C-alpha positions in Angstrom: 10.8 -12.6 -8.2 9.1 -9.3 -9.2 9.6 -6.3 -7.0 6.3 -5.4 -5.3 4.5 -3.4 -2.8 1.8 -5.0 -0.6 -1.1 -3.3 1.2 -1.5 -5.2 4.5 -4.4 -4.8 7.0 -2.4 -5.3 10.2 -4.3 -7.0 13.0 -4.0 -6.1 16.7 -1.2 -7.7 18.7 1.0 -8.0 15.6 3.9 -5.6 15.6 4.8 -4.0 12.2 8.0 -6.1 12.4 6.0 -9.2 13.0 4.2 -8.6 9.7 7.6 -8.1 7.9 9.1 -11.2 9.4 6.1 -13.4 8.5 6.1 -12.2 4.9 9.8 -12.5 4.6 9.7 -16.1 5.8 6.9 -16.9 3.4 8.4 -15.3 0.3 11.9 -16.8 1.1 10.3 -20.3 0.9 8.5 -19.5 -2.3 11.4 -17.8 -4.1 14.4 -19.7 -2.5 16.1 -16.2 -2.1 18.0 -16.4 1.2 18.7 -12.6 1.5 15.3 -11.4 0.4 14.7 -7.8 1.4 11.3 -7.0 3.0 10.4 -3.8 4.9 7.5 -1.5 5.8 6.7 2.2 5.3 5.7 3.3 8.7 5.2 1.6 12.1 1.8 0.9 13.6 1.6 0.2 17.4 0.9 -3.4 18.4 -2.6 -2.5 19.7 -3.4 -0.6 16.4 -4.8 -2.1 13.3 -5.0 -1.0 9.7 -3.0 -0.1 6.7 0.7 -1.1 6.5 2.6 -0.7 3.2 5.2 -3.5 2.8 7.9 -3.6 0.1 9.3 -6.9 -1.1 12.6 -7.0 -3.0 15.7 -4.8 -2.9 14.4 -2.0 -5.2 10.9 -1.9 -3.5 12.4 -1.6 0.0 14.6 1.3 -1.3 11.5 3.2 -2.4 9.6 2.8 0.9 10.7 6.2 2.1 8.5 7.7 -0.7 5.5 6.5 1.3 6.6 7.6 4.7 6.1 11.3 4.1 2.5 10.9 2.8 -0.5 12.2 4.8 -2.3 9.7 7.0 -5.9 9.1 8.0 -6.8 7.3 11.3 -9.9 6.3 13.2 -9.4 6.5 17.0 -11.6 5.7 20.0 -10.6 7.7 23.1 -11.5 6.6 26.6 -12.3 9.7 28.6 -12.0 10.0 32.4 -9.0 7.7 32.5 -5.3 8.1 31.6 -2.7 5.5 30.6 1.1 5.4 31.3 1.6 4.5 27.7 -1.3 6.5 26.3 -2.9 3.2 25.1 -4.5 0.1 26.5 -1.2 -1.6 27.2 -0.1 0.7 30.0 -1.3 1.1 33.6 -4.8 2.6 33.5 -5.6 5.3 36.1 -9.0 6.8 36.7 -9.1 10.6 37.0 -12.2 10.7 39.2 -13.7 13.2 36.8 -17.4 13.6 37.5 -18.7 16.6 35.5 -20.7 16.0 32.4 -19.0 16.8 29.1 -21.4 17.9 26.4 -21.2 17.2 22.7 -20.7 20.9 22.1 -17.7 21.0 24.5 -16.1 18.0 22.7 -16.6 19.6 19.3 -15.1 22.9 20.4 -12.0 21.2 21.8 -11.5 19.1 18.7 -11.7 22.2 16.5 -8.9 23.7 18.6 -6.5 21.0 17.4 -6.9 21.8 13.7 -4.0 23.3 11.7 -0.2 23.6 12.1 1.2 22.9 15.5 4.1 21.5 17.5 3.8 18.0 19.0 6.3 16.4 21.4 6.7 12.7 20.6 5.6 10.4 23.4 8.2 8.4 25.4 6.5 5.2 24.3 7.3 5.6 20.6 9.8 4.2 18.1 11.4 7.6 17.6 15.2 7.6 18.2 17.0 10.1 20.5 20.8 9.8 20.5 20.6 6.4 18.8 18.1 4.9 21.2 14.4 4.3 20.7 12.3 6.2 23.1 10.2 3.2 24.1 13.4 1.3 25.1 14.3 4.2 27.5 10.7 4.4 28.8 10.8 0.7 29.7 13.9 1.5 31.9 12.0 4.3 33.6 14.1 6.9 31.8 12.5 10.0 30.4 14.5 12.3 28.1 13.9 15.7 26.6 12.3 15.4 23.1 12.3 17.9 20.3 8.8 18.9 19.1 7.8 17.9 15.6 6.0 20.2 13.2 2.7 18.6 12.3 -0.6 19.6 10.7 -4.0 18.2 11.4 -6.2 18.8 8.4 -9.5 17.5 9.8 -10.9 15.9 12.9 -14.3 14.4 12.4 -16.5 13.4 15.3 -17.9 10.0 14.4 -19.6 8.9 17.7 -19.7 10.2 21.3 -21.2 8.6 24.3 -19.3 9.3 27.5 -16.7 7.9 28.3 -16.0 6.8 24.7 -15.3 9.3 21.9 -14.6 8.0 18.3 -13.0 10.4 15.8 -11.4 10.4 12.4 -8.2 12.3 12.0 -6.5 13.4 8.7 -3.0 14.5 9.4 0.5 15.0 8.2 3.2 12.4 8.7 4.9 12.4 12.1 1.6 12.9 14.0 1.3 10.7 17.1 -2.4 9.9 17.6 -1.8 8.6 21.2 -0.3 11.9 22.1 -3.2 13.7 20.4 -5.7 11.6 22.5 -3.9 12.5 25.7 -3.9 16.2 24.7 -7.6 16.1 23.9 -8.3 14.6 27.3 -6.3 17.3 29.0 -8.1 20.0 27.1 -11.4 18.6 28.1 -10.2 18.5 31.7 -11.0 14.8 32.2 -8.0 13.0 30.9 -8.0 10.4 28.1 -6.1 7.7 26.3 -6.3 6.0 22.9 -8.4 2.9 23.4 -8.5 1.8 19.8 -6.6 3.0 16.7 -7.0 2.1 13.0 -5.0 3.5 10.1 -7.4 3.7 7.2 -5.4 5.6 4.5 -1.8 6.5 3.5 -1.8 9.1 0.7 -4.2 7.6 -1.8 -3.8 4.0 -0.6 -6.8 2.8 1.4 -7.2 -0.1 3.9 -10.3 -1.3 1.9 -7.8 -2.5 -0.7 -5.6 -4.3 1.8 -5.5 -7.9 2.8 -4.8 -9.6 6.2 -1.2 -10.7 6.4 -2.0 -14.4 6.2 -4.2 -13.8 3.1 -1.5 -11.9 1.1 
């Protein structure tokens, strides 16, 4: 078969590996290649949707690293006034009992403070490896370890919609940026707490989700 890259619009509840496994099974049946190589160029959380670049074939999977360092664009909806143990809807949700009114001006000022080069500590509930173990595996055991901060850059944060307690933003950022961590940090800066309620990756480099297909339509 021809080596190829596929743009997949991942749906919620699917893991990135679920997408790879589904496509590997499908293409194995079509090509009769038992050891067919299939991989992806950057994990999306199960609750997240959006663009996933998948490589099919030995040479294509070898080139996936070329996509991993590209800049990303996301749309995120934050839930203010609550925090999550996993920074997303899948964790334990805890109300912060915050009662003060947060104005649009306050929100915009806080968002502006997150622009530019900065250090970001990866969340425990992430696929990043420390000493050979994925952080989320340790987190599930109740173990928290020291993590080294990543150098990231946030090029733009655009406020799309705000009606307390929901805040929808668009983020253009460098690779290695954890949007769930950013959501939590924004909540802390506002003084009310927050977690990432919805997350959608809309662009990787020049590749856009508008040109992607649902996994079962590929």
